[in-house]
C-alpha angles and dihedrals in degrees: 000000000000133000142188121338111272099182141283131285135182117288115262128196109276098029114135121253089230092063094057110120101215100191093052090047093053089049096050100032090233132089109268127188133206115253115203133197112252111243126190121208094206114141120246123221122199116196117193127172102227126204121246088239104090097214090050090047092053091051091049092048092050092050091050092051091047092053094049094052090054091063 
């Protein structure tokens, strides 16, 4: 599991050759490796108790989705 590039850091023993960031290494004169954000692919479940009134249920569902996207 890896995610978006977070930055580069100095090479440490055991780092894979595929992680070497050659441009940054040339710039600094030392071996540098890419460091990525850790991303999990776990599914997210949203449970909301909706009202029997369709308009009110739509509003509650929109609020639940809006709250989940802020986290």
